[in-house]
TORMIPA-959746 format. One line per 4 residues: number of its first residue (from 1); their letters; for each residue x, z, y of N, C-alpha, C. Coordinates in nm, 4 decimals, padded with zeros to 6 digits. Each point is the difference from the previous one (the first is absolute). Layout:
NUM) A) X Z Y X Z Y X Z Y  ...
***
This chain:
1) MMAA) 01.3103 00.0789 01.7639 -00.1101 00.0656 -00.0673 00.0035 -00.0245 -00.1510  00.0409 -00.1162 -00.0412 00.0029 -00.0337 -00.1425 00.1378 00.0177 -00.0624  00.0988 00.0450 00.0771 00.1368 00.0097 -00.0508 00.0105 00.0924 -00.1205  -00.0645 00.1164 00.0055 00.0054 00.0937 -00.1125 -00.0663 -00.0605 -00.1232
5) CISL) -00.1101 -00.0681 00.0209 -00.0725 -00.0635 -00.1099 00.0874 -00.1067 -00.0678  00.0592 -00.0831 00.0798 00.0839 -00.1075 -00.0537 00.1209 00.0572 -00.0723  00.0614 00.1023 00.0576 00.1151 00.0636 -00.0632 -00.0376 00.0597 -00.1350  -00.1116 00.0708 -00.0055 -00.0441 00.0577 -00.1270 -00.0359 -00.1078 -00.1015
9) DMQC) -00.0597 -00.1094 00.0455 -00.0298 -00.1120 -00.0903 00.1274 -00.0512 -00.0654  00.1028 -00.0184 00.0806 00.1263 -00.0529 -00.0515 00.0686 00.0993 -00.0936  -00.0032 00.1280 00.0360 00.0588 00.1022 -00.0860 -00.0744 00.0086 -00.1327  -00.1308 -00.0058 00.0080 -00.0839 00.0070 -00.1195 00.0296 -00.1183 -00.0929
13) AAVC) 00.0072 -00.1175 00.0562 00.0293 -00.1195 -00.0807 00.1362 00.0126 -00.0679  00.0978 00.0516 00.0727 00.1349 00.0136 -00.0560 00.0029 00.0985 -00.1159  -00.0639 00.1149 00.0171 00.0037 00.1002 -00.1062 -00.0876 -00.0420 -00.1183  -00.1088 -00.0707 00.0250 -00.0818 -00.0519 -00.1100 00.0799 -00.0995 -00.0836
17) YAAA) 00.0733 -00.0856 00.0673 00.0835 -00.0967 -00.0710 00.1056 00.0712 -00.0832  00.0645 00.1010 00.0612 00.1035 00.0749 -00.0714 -00.0594 00.0712 -00.1217  -00.1167 00.0613 00.0166 -00.0636 00.0695 -00.1120 -00.0323 -00.0975 -00.1128  -00.0552 -00.1140 00.0341 -00.0341 -00.1003 -00.1015 00.1250 -00.0486 -00.0730
21) QLMS) 00.1056 -00.0233 00.0743 00.1246 -00.0453 -00.0618 00.0561 00.1049 -00.0949  00.0024 00.1256 00.0440 00.0536 00.1061 -00.0847 -00.0847 00.0219 -00.1247  -00.1322 -00.0101 00.0154 -00.0868 00.0131 -00.1175 00.0255 -00.1132 -00.0986  00.0179 -00.1213 00.0511 00.0221 -00.1145 -00.0887 00.1338 00.0100 -00.0723
25) LGSE) 00.0937 00.0724 00.0597 00.1308 00.0202 -00.0628 00.0020 00.1211 -00.0925  -00.1087 00.0757 -00.0006 -00.0044 00.1205 -00.0823 00.0901 00.1111 00.0528  00.0223 00.0009 00.1294 00.0889 00.0974 00.0622 -00.0554 00.1410 -00.0086  00.0880 00.0954 -00.0252 -00.0393 00.1402 -00.0020 -00.0391 00.0485 00.1396
29) QALQ) 00.0468 -00.0651 00.1046 -00.0319 00.0374 00.1370 -00.1309 -00.0588 00.0501  -00.0649 -00.0820 -00.0799 -00.1246 -00.0636 00.0417 -00.1064 00.1034 00.0361  -00.0073 00.1077 -00.0745 -00.1015 00.1017 00.0280 00.0228 00.0660 00.1347  00.1249 00.0245 00.0346 00.0307 00.0589 00.1306 -00.0359 -00.0962 00.1121
33) VCTI) 00.0305 -00.1263 -00.0186 -00.0315 -00.1005 00.1011 -00.1511 -00.0170 00.0112  -00.0720 00.0115 -00.1112 -00.1462 -00.0093 00.0047 -00.0594 00.1147 00.0815  00.0598 00.1166 -00.0074 -00.0471 00.1128 00.0800 00.0196 -00.0287 00.1482  00.1157 -00.0520 00.0359 00.0278 -00.0376 00.1387 -00.0945 -00.1124 00.0423
37) CADL) -00.0209 -00.0945 -00.0879 -00.0890 -00.1126 00.0289 -00.1415 00.0493 00.0292  -00.0483 00.0935 -00.0792 -00.1346 00.0540 00.0217 -00.0103 00.0664 00.1370  00.1014 00.0774 00.0354 -00.0003 00.0666 00.1309 -00.0016 -00.1015 00.1136  00.0826 -00.1015 -00.0113 00.0087 -00.1008 00.1050 -00.1272 -00.0850 00.0057
41) CRAC) -00.0576 -00.0303 -00.1141 -00.1252 -00.0762 -00.0020 -00.1128 00.0794 00.0651  -00.0044 00.1300 -00.0248 -00.1029 00.0829 00.0641 00.0182 00.0017 00.1513  00.1254 00.0115 00.0453 00.0271 -00.0010 00.1443 -00.0386 -00.1335 00.0611  00.0303 -00.1075 -00.0699 -00.0351 -00.1339 00.0484 -00.1522 -00.0155 00.0067
45) AEEC) -00.0690 00.0464 -00.1015 -00.1465 -00.0091 -00.0014 -00.0598 00.0790 00.1151  00.0535 00.1173 00.0255 -00.0509 00.0823 00.1094 00.0178 -00.0699 00.1347  00.1183 -00.0575 00.0204 00.0259 -00.0689 00.1271 -00.0855 -00.1249 00.0130  -00.0062 -00.0813 -00.1045 -00.0763 -00.1246 00.0063 -00.1487 00.0250 00.0200
49) SKHQ) -00.0502 00.1088 -00.0575 -00.1429 00.0278 00.0120 -00.0414 00.0367 00.1426  00.0964 00.0281 00.0863 -00.0290 00.0317 00.1402 -00.0374 -00.1237 00.0807  00.0348 -00.1169 -00.0526 -00.0206 -00.1251 00.0723 -00.1211 -00.0739 -00.0564  -00.0766 -00.0617 00.0868 -00.1238 -00.0648 -00.0411 00.0173 -00.1446 -00.0455
53) HEHC) 00.1227 -00.0507 00.0030 00.0234 -00.1366 -00.0467 -00.0330 -00.0086 -00.1492  -00.0585 -00.1101 -00.0394 -00.0361 -00.0176 -00.1406 00.1220 00.0110 -00.0909  00.1114 -00.0618 00.0409 00.1190 00.0045 -00.0849 00.0557 00.1420 -00.0111  -00.0169 00.0814 00.1023 00.0454 00.1397 -00.0068 -00.0861 00.0797 -00.0969
57) QECA) -00.1306 -00.0240 00.0029 -00.0896 00.0699 -00.0919 00.0269 -00.0406 -00.1446  00.0276 -00.1284 -00.0217 00.0352 -00.0476 -00.1343 00.1306 00.0629 -00.0462  00.0968 00.0052 00.0899 00.1295 00.0604 -00.0329 -00.0174 00.1472 -00.0369  -00.0813 00.0718 00.0759 -00.0237 00.1414 -00.0273 -00.0595 00.0190 -00.1395
61) AICR) -00.0959 -00.0823 -00.0354 -00.0636 00.0115 -00.1323 00.1003 -00.0285 -00.1116  00.0804 -00.1020 00.0190 00.0993 -00.0358 -00.1016 00.1066 00.1084 -00.0119  00.0415 00.0537 00.1124 00.1006 00.1066 -00.0028 -00.0536 00.1254 -00.0695  -00.1268 00.0327 00.0217 -00.0597 00.1145 -00.0700 00.0000 -00.0235 -00.1513
65) ACAE) -00.0378 -00.1193 -00.0401 -00.0022 -00.0339 -00.1426 00.1405 00.0057 -00.0593  00.0969 -00.0506 00.0744 00.1384 00.0026 -00.0469 00.0488 00.1440 -00.0140  -00.0321 00.0846 00.0965 00.0399 00.1408 -00.0059 -00.0579 00.0673 -00.1243  -00.1264 -00.0291 -00.0319 -00.0619 00.0578 -00.1190 00.0716 -00.0435 -00.1268
69) ECCK) 00.0330 -00.1285 -00.0079 00.0697 -00.0518 -00.1185 00.1406 00.0575 -00.0111  00.0678 00.0134 00.1131 00.1346 00.0583 -00.0015 -00.0037 00.1461 -00.0450  -00.1026 00.0717 00.0441 -00.0154 00.1400 -00.0443 -00.0198 00.0072 -00.1509  -00.0748 -00.0933 -00.0538 -00.0203 -00.0037 -00.1454 00.1315 -00.0259 -00.0714
73) MAA) 00.0806 -00.0901 00.0551 00.1293 -00.0323 -00.0608 00.0944 00.1188 00.0052  -00.0046 00.0745 00.1090 00.0932 00.1103 00.0193 -00.0436 00.1275 -00.0730  -00.1246 00.0017 -00.0468 -00.0510 00.1214 -00.0667 00.0588 00.0193 -00.1374
***
């Protein structure tokens, strides 16, 4: 039941890390990765929000905030 949630959490963490690293390096590809990061963060937030666990609700809120910030970076 939680497999999709856990998988998306791990994918989201990986792409967030990659986006942060590329931004810190001043990479020209950072904006493209931020767009992917925003999409994945939104998907993670949607999945996590389906679960009533406190940590899932916190994760959903953080992922939504991250998606908004990534969209700003990619704009």
